[in-house]
N, C-alpha and C positions, 0 to 999 in steps of 0.2 A: 414831439408830433406822432399823432395815433395813425396807427396802420387795421384795414381791416383784415383782419383775421379769413385765411379759409377755411370751408367746412370741415377737412380735413386739421387742420391746426387750432380748429374748438373741438374739434374731438377732442383730439388729445390731450389740449389743457382742461380740459375739463374730469380724463381720465386720470391724470393725476393729478391735480385739486384734491379729485374726490373717491384717491383709489384705496381700496376696502385694503386690510395688512393682510390678504392673498397677494398682495402685490409688491412684486418680489425684485422688479429690475424696472429703472429710469432706462426711457429710449441713450443709445448711443451721443447719439449728437444734442440732447437733451439737457442740462444740471438745476436739480433742482434743489432750490437751500432752504432750511428753514428760518428765521431769525423773525427778532419781536419786533415788525416794522410799524407799532400805531402810533410812534411819532412825528408821523410823516406832514409836514401840514400844506406843504407846499411843495413843489416841483421845479420854481422860475430859480435859477441858480443867483440870480440878484437876492432871491429873499430867503434860498434853502438853507436852514443853519442846525438843521438836527441831520443825528448822525444816518440813518436810514438814505433820509433825502439826499444827503451827499454819496451815499452808495450809488445810487441811482444812476445820479448826476456825473460821478466819477467815468461814468459808462457810456452813456449816451453824447456828453460832449466833451471836447477836447479843448486847451490853452491856446495862448502861446507858445508856453511853455511848459511841463512838465514834470513832477521828481521821479527819480528813480529807488523804490521803495529797496532795493537789494542796496543799495550807498545814500543811504539819507546824509551823510559828511556833504556829501558832493550837495545835494539840494536838489539840483533841476537839472534841464538837457533841453535840448529841442525839440517842439512839440509843430504846429501850425508859425510857428516861427522858426522855416530853416538856423540863423542866425539873426546878432546882432551887435549893436558897437556903442560904447559906452564915451558921450565928449568928455572932450578933455578937460572943463573946468569939472564934470562929474555930475553935470546940471540936466541932463538928459538919459536918455537912450534908445536907439533907433531901433525897430526891427525889420525885417525882410522875411518876407510871408513867402511859404511855401508856394510853389506853382503846383497847377493841378489836381486842389483837394477839393472836395465837394461836400455841405452838406448831404443832409438823408434828403430835402426836397428838391434834389439835383441841383441848386442853385449851387454859383461857386463859391468859395472861403474867401474873402478880400481883409486887407489893410482897414477898407470901410466898414465892414462887419466889426474887426476885430476894436476897432476903436470905437464904434458905436455902443456897441455889447458893456466896453467899463465906462464910458459915460455913463450909459445908461444905467446904472449898478449907483452908480454915483447920486444920479438927478434923483431915482428911486428912494437913496438913503434908506434901504430895508434895514436890517441885522444886522447882517457882514458887510454892508460897509464901510468899515469902518480900515475891514483890512491895505482899501484902498486909499479911504480921505487921510489916513496916515500920512501921505507922500505932498499933500496940500491940495490934493483936490475938492472943491468942493459942488454940487448943484449948479452955483452961480459959475464957475470957471471952466468945467468940465469943457466945453466946448475949446476952451483957447489952450487948453493942460493939455488933454489929450487928443490927437492931429493924423490926420492919411495926407499920404503923396503918393498917389497911384499905388506901388505895392507896396511902399510902406509904408510902418505908423511910428508917433514918437511921440515918449510921456515928459513933460517938460515937470522937474520936481520941485518943491519950496528947496529945499539941501540937496547935497553932493551925497547921496546914501551909498551906503555898500551896494554894491552891483549883489552882491549875492541877497542883503536883504530885500531888496525890490523882486530878484527874479525868485525868490522863496513864497514870497508871496503873492505873485501870480500865478502861482501853482494850485492857489485856492479857487474851491468854485465858484467864488463870487467874482473870479476872472473868467470865467467859461463864454467861449467866442459863441455868440447863437446867429441864425439866423436874419441880420434886418429885413427883406421882403418878405420874408414869409412870417413873422410875430411881430411886424408894424400892418399887414393886409387883416390881422387877429386882433387887433387893439379895440380900444372901449375908453372911448373918448381920450382923457390923456396919462390913461396906466401905460404909456409903451409896451402893452401886451402882456404886462402882468399876472390879468383875471386871466388869459388866456393859458400863460405857460404854469399855471396851477396845476393844474392838470393836463397838459401838451408837452411837447421836447420841440426844439431847433435847435439840434445839435449837427455835428460832424462825427460822433464816437464809434467807438467800436460796433455798438446797438443802438437800435432804434427801442422805445416805447412804444407796446404795442395795447397796453391795458394798467393802468393805474384804479383797483377797487377799495379802499381807503378800509382799515384794518384789515383784508384778506388778502389781498398777494398783489403783484408787481410780478408784470408779465415781459420781453424784453425779446427781439428778436434780431441776430447778428447783419450788419448791415456789410453785403456782399461788395459794395464798393469802396470797405474802409481804407485808406490810405497806407494804413500798416499793414495788411493783407486781414482778408475776411478771418473772424473767430473759429476755431474749431465749432465750438459752441452754437450751433443754433439757434435755438433759445434757453434763456434764463428765467426761470419760473421763482421769487420768491415770494414762499407763503408763511401768513402770519401766524405762526406759532408762539405765544411766549411761553409757555412752561418749558421749561428743560427735560422734566421727563417724558411728556410728549414728544419735543424733539428726538428725546435718545432712542424712545420707543420705533418712530417712523425710519430712524436711521437703522433700526435693529433688521428692522422687516425688509429692508431694503428701498422705500418710499422715499425718499431724498437720500441727497448724495451728500450734504453738508447740513452740518448743525448745530450753529452760528451761537448760543445763550446757555452751553451748558454751564451747570456746578459743578464742581471738584468733584462731589460723589458721581454724579454721572459720566463726566470725564474718567472716572478713575473706571467705571463698570466697563462702557464701551475699550478701552484697552485691550481688555480680555474677549471679546466676542472676537472671533472669527471673520474677516475680510472685511476691518474696517480698523480706520486709525484714527490716531485723536495728534493734531498738532497743535501747541504753544507756540503761542509768539505776543514779543511784549507791546502792548498799546502806547500811548501818550502819556493816558491819565498816571498823572502823582495823588494819590492818599498822605492829603500832611495834617497836623495841626495848628489852627490861627490858634496866638497868645495873644487878648488883648491886651495893646497899652496902657489903656485906658483901668485897668485893672491895677491894684497899688501893689500888691499881691507880686501877680505875672509881671510886671513890669521890673521888676529886681532881676538881672543878672544873672545873680546867680541862681533862682527859681530856673528862669530858663533853661540854663547849660544843665540841671540837675532832671529837670524834665525830660530832657535827649537823653540822660539815662537811666530812667523810668520809663518809657518801649522794650518790652523782651520782643525784639525783632526776628530773633529764629524763634521764638518760641509762636509768635500769632501765623507766621508763614510757613512753619510747624506746623501747626492746626485749625483751626478755620480759615485762615485764610489760602491753605493751602493749595496752589495750584490758580489761586486767584490773583497772585502780588509775590510783587520777590522786592524783597530790602530795596529801599535807593531815595539815598539822606541828599542828594544832590537835587534843585529845580527842575534840570532838565534832564529828561528820558532819554535813555539811553540811544544810542544812534544819531543823537542829533549834535552841529554843529558845535563843538565846544563841551560839551558836554563829560561832566566829571565824575569820573567813576572812581570815589571813594565813598568809605561808609564809615566816618569813625568815631563813630560814638557806639557803643556795646551795653548792651542791659546788666546793671550795678550800682542795687540798690546801696550798697557801703559805698561807694562813692559820690549818689546822690545826698545822702546823710550828709554825706563829710562836706561836701560844698552848701549845703544847708544851715551846717550848724555854724562854721565859719563864717558866714552869713549873719550870725546871730539872729535864723529864723530854727524855733523852734516849732511849726505849727501852722495850722491855715485853711481855711476851708474855700472852694472853687465851685460855679459852679460851670454846669454845662446843660446845651442845645443839641441833642442830637436826630438826624432824621434817622425817622423808620425804619432803617433797611437795617437787614441783620446783620451784616458786617461790620455796620460804623458800630450799633450798641453795641455788639461783641468786643470790639475796638476800645468803644467806652467802659464796660466794664473790665476786661482788663484792666487798663490804666486805673481804676479804680482802687482796687487790690494793690498793683504796686504802690501807686500814690501814698495808703495808707500804710503799706510796712515803713515810706519813709515821712512819719507823720503828716501827711496832710492830706485833707478830709475830700474829695471829689463826687459832690450831687450830681447827679442827672435826670434829666428833663429829655423824655425823646416827643419829638412836633412832625410833623407831617414833614414832607421835603420844600413845598410853599411858606411852611412856619420856618420850619428854621431859617431859609433863607431870607426871608424877609426881615428877620433879627439880624441877623448874622449882615446884609445891608445898609443896616441900618445903628452898625456897632454898638451892638446888646448885648454882643454873643462873648462871653470871657475865654470860652476857649471851645474852638471847633474844631468840630471832625468833616472832613469832605474831602470830594475832588476837584481837581484842576485837570481839563483835558488842552493841549494846543490848538491853537484856534488857524493856523496854518504853522510849513514848515520850515518856520525861522526858529535862532534860537531867541531872538528878539522875542515871540511869542509870549514867553513864560519870563525871562528877562524883566520887561514891561511893565509885568504883573507883583511879583515876587519881590523886586527889586529896585523898584522905581517908584515913587512918592512926590510930587516935587512938593505938594501941598496936602496936608496933615491936616489941615482944619475940617472942624465939621462942615461947614459952607460952602466947599469944594464937591462936593460931594463925589468925590472919582471913587463911584459904587464899582465901576468895572476892574478896579486894582486895589488885590490883595492886602497890598501893603497897606491901603486906606483903610479898606475895610475892620483889619485890625490895628489901628491907629499906631501904626509904626512910622514913626520918624523915620526914613530912610537917610544914613547921612549923607548930605549935598557930594560928599566921592562916591558914595557907590549911584549915587543919581545921575554922575556926569560921566565917572565908565559906562553905563546902560548906555546912554545918548551916545559915549561916542564911539562904542561897539557897532551903531549902526549904520555912525560913516567911513569906518574904517574899509580901503577898497580889500587890502590886500588881506586874504583868504586863510591865509598861516594864523598871520600879526590877530588876527580879529577872533578866531577860535581861541584862542590864546587870554586873551580879554576878559572871553566868558568865561575859562578858566579859569583867572581872576577873581571876578567877582563872585561867584560860585565858593571859591574858600573864602572869600571876605564873608560871606555871606552864609555860609557855615561855621564861622567861629560868633557870631552874636546876631545874626539874626532872629526872634521871634515866633516866625513859620516856621516848624519844623519839616521838612518834608521829608514821612518814612516807607512809602512804600511804590513802586510802581504796578500798574496793573497789566497780566497774562490772561490774554486772552487763549478760550482752548474751543478749539474745532472740531467735531467732529465729520469724518468725509466718511467713505466708501472706498476700500483700496484705492482701484482705481483710475480716481482721481489725482489727477496730479496740475504740478505747477498752480496748486493754491497762495493766493497771498492775498493778506489784507490790506496792505497799503503801508510795513511799517509803521511806525510809532504815529504815522498821520493815521492809519485806523481809517480806509476806504478799500476796500476790496474792489477787485481790478477781474474782470470776468476775461478780457480776451487773451491773457497767456494758458488758461484751463482747460486740460484736454482731457479724456480718458485714454486710458488705457484697455490691452483685454483682459 
């Protein structure tokens, strides 16, 4: 929901947005952030699926449950729902709403709003809807499967899923609770308010949206009636600044409080600047190699194992990826339930050559299409050199991101170098794409599955284990199931996790309690304060 700015607030916002180099300090109650936010397409939580849009919605909306960024293994905690009860047969979950919470409009937050919000996301069926529809909800049955009665809301599932799986998915932005009365008052035809919510908000979160100028800035204002207490930062201004060097300069001058897109070089330089600090936090994105099993050479198990030893893990993270990535050889990011913190592969040319020799492989040529990002190209060129030492030739073709992704989704890339980020804060988000592929045929067109894209016929036992892990109610047992899946995966899979991305955030020294949301990576401004 947009709010009109007072003349004083407009002057303040303009001063911050246009401040010259001489401006040396932001207001004590205002947080100014530089970030590349040109990926925002929509601010409707039923549609938003981009990093920057999710950042905004994380702060303007609440959900039935939310995740604890300081305890990712726990995953979820009460939010608009103060409690929940799972049916004995595991086929439904009933949530009891928290009393006394209001939307920014002043309307009360009701079970009806929460039920309608989830129904709406399913019915609109935009990109993130799959996070909800995987529980058996469809546009046709949403009204019957997602219901409310007084102060309670009930989800009727198609299987007795693990409580942690369902609740972790409900922490995703697509499960945000919107103000039904306000949204429907602004609906156009049958769009359920989608057009209006693209540029407005109707939440109950810690901040209200005061303005969004595409490719320029987002401005938020603290909601004084927030049920968890008003934020210390009365305003948050996110400026669209794409270049790391520009963000660094603004931070050094004191014109911003946080710089979110720093290169390792600029981050290292800022570590030496008085009054500035740099915080490194892991993100959920995994950089991996995908080896197409349609390629005769790459489908040889010995070649798969050899390639795992042709990656100079320490050399890469100690040079051109320094400060950007850390070695991570399992498909679950650090901090997730059941994440395997073991890196069994080492850079060993002699071992790789021996594996190839024992398999009777004396050489071969492999082609790769690489997105024209500097870090991806550098990784490819490093691999090209190590492949050559083992007697293999790697030809590199650079493409745009769209070209590379289109070819990959069409199963036409022998070796793919890319990143995968979690869609929600549950281990199934990665297990269901790396270690699950029940139909490996071209006709299946399961483009959302990395295993399918690489023509990896996942062993039936692994497919079954991945499904079984979504149904295990015991948290400890469920964690162990994912550990077991990852160990089997490491032993044989042709998709090779290499590194986990690290976020380098430059901050003014007085900024405290900055948190980008752990491996889920959605920044939260409610806790942020400024010291003296």
